[in-house]
DRENDREN-519801 format. One record per residue (C-alpha): residue number from 1; chain; x negated, y, z negated. Coordinates in nm, 4 decimals, always signed. Each point is the difference from the previous one (the first is absolute). Layout:
// residues N
REC  resi  chain         u         v         w
REC   NUM      A         X         Y         Z
...
// end
This chain:
// residues 89
REC  resi  chain         u         v         w
REC     1      A   +0.6185   +0.0126   -2.6909
REC     2      A   +0.1326   -0.1035   +0.3439
REC     3      A   +0.1051   -0.3514   +0.0978
REC     4      A   +0.0676   -0.1450   +0.3450
REC     5      A   +0.3644   +0.0402   +0.0913
REC     6      A   +0.2003   -0.1872   +0.2657
REC     7      A   +0.2224   +0.2247   +0.2110
REC     8      A   +0.2356   -0.0692   +0.2888
REC     9      A   -0.0474   +0.1725   +0.3373
REC    10      A   +0.3022   +0.2078   +0.0962
REC    11      A   -0.0560   -0.0697   +0.3718
REC    12      A   -0.0737   -0.3725   +0.0277
REC    13      A   +0.1043   -0.1182   -0.3470
REC    14      A   -0.3305   -0.1775   -0.0660
REC    15      A   -0.1564   +0.0070   -0.3433
REC    16      A   -0.3344   +0.1779   -0.0327
REC    17      A   -0.2320   +0.0746   -0.2897
REC    18      A   -0.0529   +0.3553   -0.1221
REC    19      A   -0.3369   -0.0606   -0.1629
REC    20      A   -0.1274   +0.1611   -0.3180
REC    21      A   -0.2687   +0.1755   +0.2055
REC    22      A   +0.2598   +0.1439   +0.2375
REC    23      A   +0.2096   +0.1142   -0.2950
REC    24      A   -0.3035   +0.1735   -0.1489
REC    25      A   -0.0701   +0.1696   +0.3341
REC    26      A   +0.3636   +0.1177   +0.0222
REC    27      A   -0.0223   +0.1379   -0.3544
REC    28      A   -0.3255   +0.1862   +0.0769
REC    29      A   +0.1578   +0.1605   +0.3077
REC    30      A   +0.3118   +0.0965   -0.1971
REC    31      A   +0.2344   -0.2234   +0.2001
REC    32      A   +0.3079   -0.0865   -0.2053
REC    33      A   +0.1791   -0.2404   +0.2370
REC    34      A   -0.1046   -0.3581   +0.0590
REC    35      A   -0.0568   -0.1126   +0.3603
REC    36      A   +0.3153   -0.1257   +0.1682
REC    37      A   -0.1583   -0.1821   +0.2952
REC    38      A   -0.2506   -0.2828   +0.0264
REC    39      A   -0.3316   +0.0703   +0.1735
REC    40      A   +0.1191   -0.1459   +0.3305
REC    41      A   +0.3123   +0.2168   +0.0097
REC    42      A   -0.1968   +0.3097   -0.1116
REC    43      A   -0.2511   -0.0563   +0.2796
REC    44      A   +0.2799   -0.0559   +0.2540
REC    45      A   +0.1734   +0.3212   -0.1063
REC    46      A   -0.3245   +0.2005   +0.0260
REC    47      A   -0.0719   -0.1484   +0.3419
REC    48      A   +0.3472   +0.0860   +0.1258
REC    49      A   -0.0414   +0.3583   -0.1206
REC    50      A   -0.3306   +0.0358   +0.1862
REC    51      A   +0.1403   -0.1386   +0.3245
REC    52      A   +0.2749   +0.2572   +0.0490
REC    53      A   +0.0743   +0.1028   +0.3551
REC    54      A   -0.1755   +0.3172   +0.1124
REC    55      A   +0.0867   +0.2315   +0.2866
REC    56      A   -0.2290   +0.2077   +0.2185
REC    57      A   +0.0859   +0.3652   +0.0595
REC    58      A   -0.1754   +0.3125   +0.1203
REC    59      A   -0.1021   +0.2445   -0.2715
REC    60      A   +0.1947   +0.3266   +0.0317
REC    61      A   -0.3029   +0.1995   -0.1170
REC    62      A   -0.3153   -0.1425   +0.1606
REC    63      A   +0.1518   -0.2231   +0.2687
REC    64      A   -0.1838   -0.3061   -0.1279
REC    65      A   +0.1382   -0.3441   -0.0730
REC    66      A   +0.2010   -0.0385   -0.3212
REC    67      A   +0.0820   -0.3414   -0.1460
REC    68      A   +0.3119   +0.0344   -0.2114
REC    69      A   +0.2186   -0.2428   -0.2008
REC    70      A   +0.3281   +0.1235   +0.1521
REC    71      A   +0.1523   +0.0357   +0.3445
REC    72      A   -0.0487   +0.3678   +0.0962
REC    73      A   +0.2903   +0.2177   +0.1112
REC    74      A   -0.0267   +0.2656   +0.2692
REC    75      A   +0.1462   +0.2742   -0.2212
REC    76      A   -0.2715   -0.0208   -0.2710
REC    77      A   -0.3769   +0.0559   +0.0321
REC    78      A   -0.2384   -0.2856   -0.0798
REC    79      A   -0.3542   +0.0571   -0.1250
REC    80      A   -0.3102   -0.2179   -0.0159
REC    81      A   -0.1429   -0.0632   -0.3483
REC    82      A   -0.2454   +0.2898   +0.0180
REC    83      A   +0.2530   +0.2559   +0.1264
REC    84      A   +0.2611   -0.1242   -0.2481
REC    85      A   -0.2453   +0.0620   -0.2835
REC    86      A   -0.0619   +0.3527   +0.1334
REC    87      A   +0.3757   +0.0635   +0.0161
REC    88      A   +0.0420   -0.1016   -0.3641
REC    89      A   -0.2872   +0.2204   -0.1206
// end
């Protein structure tokens, strides 16, 4: 039913193979779009997303350390993960 297909990476322009097995996996998961990046560029993008800069702030509720993905402002409270979850509940 599926055949290997050669695609071109939108980031680096290299050709890569979208295998029949990968196509079957995509179909099982309900994915309708083909991959747009080769494995190397996908891995690089994932790695860059994981290595985002984090900032340390003091939790406005418990006073503990809060690691956050944005630079805190003095006019807004910042919460640690546990206190943030309590605030949302």
